[in-house]
N, C-alpha and C positions, 0 to 999 in steps of 0.2 A: 464484441461481447458487451462492453460498457462504454457508454458515451455520456459524459456530463458536460454541460455547457452553462456557464453563468449560474451555477448552483448556489443557492442561498438558503441558509437555515438560521432562523431567529427564534430564540427561546424567550418567552415573556412571562413575567409574573406581575403582580399588582404594582410593584415599585421599580422593577429592574427589567431591562431589555438587553439580552446578550446576543450578538451576531457571531455565531460559531463558524459559518461559512459565508464568504464575502465574494461570491461570483466565481466559484471554483470551476476549472476546466480539466477534464481528464478523459483519456481514451485508452482502453485496454483491449487488445486484440483477442480473438477467440483462440483458446489453447495456450495463452501466455501465462507465465509465472512471474509475478512482479511484487515488489515490496513498496510500502508507503512508510516514510519516516517523518518525524516531527516532534517538537517539544510538547510537553503537556499543555493543553489548551490551544494547540494549533488547529484543531478541527479534524484530525485524522480518525478518531473514534466516531465522531458525528457522521463523517462520510461513510464509514463502515456500517453504521446502524441504518443509514438511509439505503445503502445498497442491499442490505440484508432484509429490508422491508420492516424493520423494527421502529423506524421513525419516518415521518413524512417531511419532504423538503418544503420550504416556504415559497420558493420561486426558482425559476430557471428550468433546466431540462436534465432529466436523469433517465436514461434508457438502458435496460439490461436485456440483451437478446430481443425478444419480441415484446417485452413489457415496458410500458411507460409508467414509471413509478409515481408520477404526479396525478395520473388519471385512472388508477386502478380502483375498482369497487372493492368493498371488504371481502367479497367472495373470491375475487381474483387475487387479492393479496394473500389469502390463505393458500390458494393453489400455488402461487409464486413461492411462498416460503416452504411449502412441502415438496415441490418438485423441481424448482429451478436453482435454488441456492442452498448451500450447506454452510453452517456457521460453527466455528470452533472458538470457544471462549478460553481466556487465560485461566479462569477459575473452573477447575474440573467439575466442581459441584453443579455447575449449570449445564454440563454435558451429560452426566451419568446419573442413573437411578441406583442408589447404593445397595438396595436389596435384590437387584437383578444381576445375573452373571454377565460377563463381557458379551457373550453371544446373544443373550436376551436383550441387552442394551442396544446392540446393533440392529436386532430385529424389530425393536419397538417402533421406530419411524415408519418401517414398512407396514406394520400392523395398523398404525393410525391411518395410513393412506389406503389400507385394504389390499396391499400387494405383498404379502409375506413371501420371502424367498430365502430359506435357510442356507441353501447351497451358496448363494451370493454373499450372505452374511459371513459364512465361513471363509469364503474367498477373500473378503475384505480384511478380516482379522489375520489371515495368512499373509496378505500383502503388507501389513504393518508389523509382521514378525511376531504375532501372538497366537499362532496355531496351537501352542501348548498351554494357553491360558484361557481358552474359551469358556470353561466352566467356572472360572474364578470370579468372586464378587469384588466390589470396590475396596474393601478393607484388606483384601489379599493381594492387591496390585500396588506396585510402586507408583510414584508420581509420574515417571516417564511412561510406564505401562498404561496408566489412566489416560494420559494425553494421546497415546497411540489408539486406544479404544475410541476416544473422542473423534479422532480423524476418521476412523472407520464408520462411526455413526454419521458424520457429516456427509459421507459418500453413499449412505444406505439407499437413498431414493434416486440414485444416479443423477445428481445435479450437474448442470453445465458450468456452475460457478461455485467455488469454495472460498469463503472469507475466513481468515484466521486472525484473531485479535490477540497479539502478544503470545503466540503459541509456545515460545521457549522461555517465557518470563518466569515460570514457576518451577523450572527444572534446572539441574546443574548443566555446565557447559558441554560435557560429553553427551548427555542425554539430548540437549538442545541440538547438537550437531546431528545426532541420529534422526531426530524428528524432522529436521530440514532435509536430510537425505531421503526420508520417506516421502516428503512432499514432492521432491524432484522425481522420484520413481513413479509416484501416482500420476504426476503431470504427464510423464512420458507414456505410461501404460494405459491410462484411461482418457487422456486428452482433455482433462478438465482444466478450466481456467482457474488459477489460484492467485488471490490477492492477500498479502500478508502485511498487517500493520504491526510495527515493531520499533523498539528502541535499540535492538541488537544489530549493530552495523556489520557483524559477521554474516548476516543474511545475504549481504550483497554478493558474496562469493557464490551463492547458490542460485541467484536469479539473474535474468538478462537485463533487467531494468529496475532502477530505484527512483521513486519520485518523492521529493521533499515537499511538505506542506508547511507554510508559515503564515500565521495570521489569517487562516481560513482560505488561503489561495495556494495553488500549486506554484512553487517558486523555482525549484531546480530539479534537474533530471540527470541521472547518471546511466549511461548505456554501456554494457560490457563491450570491450574492444575485441575485434577479431585478430588484430595483429599487435605489434609492439607499441605503435604510436598511432594517434588519431589525426586525421587530416585537419581537423579544426582545433587541435590542441593549442593552447596559449602557453608559450614557453615560460616556465617559472610559476605558473598558476597553481594554487593548491588544489589537490584532489582529495575528497573525503575518503575515498576507498583506494588510494594509491594509483598506480599506473594501469590497473586492470580495467578501469572504467573511464569513459570520457564524459566530461561535465558540460551540460547545457543549461541555459536559463530558458524558462518557458514563457512564451508570449501568448496573450489572449488575442481575440479578434480585433480589439482596438489598438493592438501594438504595445500594450502595457506589459512590463516585466518587473520582477524583483531582483535587483542586483545584490549579490551576497555582501553582507556587511563588512566582511574582511577585505573585500576589494575596495569598498568605499573608504574604509579607514586607511588603507594603504595609499590611496590617492589624495587623502585629505578632503574628500567630498562630504559635505554635510547637507544643507537644505537645498542648495542649487548646484547645477552642473552645466558644463558646456559640452555640446554635441557637435561633431563634425562628420561629414561623409566624404570619403576619399574615392568614391566610385565603386568600392567593393566592400568596405567595412564602415560601420558606425563607430566613431571613436569618442570616448567620454573622458572628461577631465574636470578639474576644479575651476571655478571662475577665475578668469585672467590667464588661463593656460593658452598656449599657442601651438600650432602644428609644427612638429619637428621633422627629423629626417625619416624618409620612407613612410610618411603619413602617420607617424606616431605622435602622440600628444605629450608634450613636456609639461608636467604640472608641478607646482610647488607644494611641498609639504609645509606643515606649520613651523617646522624648525628651519626652513629656508632651503633645504636640500631639494633636488629635483628627482622626479620619478616619471617613468613613461607608462 
């Protein structure tokens, strides 16, 4: 469904040039539900805006379904935003028209596209648990109910991809949990691909894969385990989401990767490192380290102690 390779986005003003994405690579399978996390300024919202057709990439490759986002005409971009992708904002005011009822809000994207279907609009509201609130206006709905209407609106034109920008950021934890459960249900029922950008790490329990973006590049990926332990698990290595997910670093085509800072700090690695290959694994250590027992690297910390 999504294939990004070497994706670059540069924002320019008269005096400042900011590189928001620095050769990002990402693949999302059709029908997958996954999350993207990252600190403020990491580039995750920029990526979401590009995938949503709200911003144009500066270089690289960005393909969603049949669409090449770098080569679309303005007319194709309009069709893409109307029919292929649905967008859910954190700010409900960007999703809803306040003087329309919930049902009319869901029907509006259909009317704009010229394909009104009231029965389907009612089906969507029922799917998000609002069959009893169809005639209610914005002021009559709670924040969680407004967010659920926004989800229904995003699905109104039967998109193959739904993008959600911090969908639980403006609601309490219980409501956020329900919103995520609705995403899971819609993903199974409608087969729609869902990409969630979030700071909420509890989202990991609901998705099969979490990708972290750091400094405009994909750095780390967590994949939900099928069993108790993963074949590639490193004993004693920290896991951001506990033992339910297995952690991987992401390599680009040139073989570059971002090693988690916590690992580098634990090994005492700063500007330079030593690499060894034991025939099966690449082993990294600080300068001056030597191969130890069973192909491990014995590296010295700054305090003189050893670490493997």
